[in-house]
N, C-alpha and C positions, 0 to 999 in steps of 0.2 A: 735461617740457619743454613740452607743449601747454598745461598749466594755467598755467605761468609766463608764456608768451607771451601767453596770453589775459588773464591778470591785468594784465600791463603795458599791454595795449591799453585795458582799462577804466580804468586809472590815467591814461594819457595823455589819453583822451577826457574823463574827468570833471575832471581838473585844469585842462585848457585851458578847459573850460566854466566852471568856478568862477572861474578867473582873469579871464576875459572879463566875466562878470557882475559881479564885485566891482569891476573897473576901470571899467566903463561905469556902474555904479550910482553911483560916486563923481563921475563927470564930469557927470552930469545928463542931462536928456532932450533929445532932438533927433534929427534924421536922421543916421544913421551911414553912412559909405562902406563898402559891402560888397565891391565889385569895382572895381578901377582898372586901366585899360589904357593903355599908353604911346601908342598910336595914337589912341584915341578919348577918352581921359580917363576921367572917372567914368562907369561904365556901369551901376552898380546901387547904389541907396541903400535903406536900410531902417531900421526902428526896433528897439527892444529885442526885440520879438516875433520878428523874423527871427533874431536871435542866440540867443534862447531855443530856437527851433525847431531850429536847427543843433545846438546842444548836446544837447538831449534826443534828437534823432534819432541823433547819434553815440554817446551812451551806451547807448541801447536796442540799436542795431546791434552794439555791442561785447559787450554782455551776451548777446544772442541767439547771436552767433557763438561765444561762450565755450562755451555748452551744445552747440552744433552740433559744434564741434571736439572736445569731450570724447566725444560720441557717435560721431563718425567715427574717433576714435583707438582706440576699442575694436574697431571693425570692420577698419579699415585705417589703420595708423600714418602712412602717407605723406599721405593725404588730410586727416587731422587736423592734421598739421603745416602743410600748405598753407593750410588755412583759418585756422589760428592766425597764421601768418606774414603772410598778406594782411590780416587784421584789424589786426595791429600796424602795418602800413604805412598802412592807412586811418586809424588813430588818430593816428599821427605826422603825417600830412598834415592832419588836422583840427586838431591842436595848432598846426601852422604857420599854418593859415588864421586861427585865433583870434589868434595873435601878429601877423600882418600886419594884421588888422582893427584891433587895438589900436594898432599902430604908425602907421597912417594917420590914425586918429581921435585 
């Protein structure tokens, strides 16, 4: 179960990253809206490097937590499942962040 949750986390993080890079690569260069707030409007803009940093960071965190959750699952099954579940939530939120960045731009 821990390996399956961790594998899903890596899939969500890497597929969102690949989707964002392919969609932004086709749209061309320019500043991209990273964060939008209803009260203040556009609060953060960035280039392709910001999106690459988000994606690489998300994939690295998911892979590191995959190994951490496997090691914790051998010692204590509950902690391994907690780390794997929280990593899955992190990866899904990262996927949603990439989807919203693509939707706004």
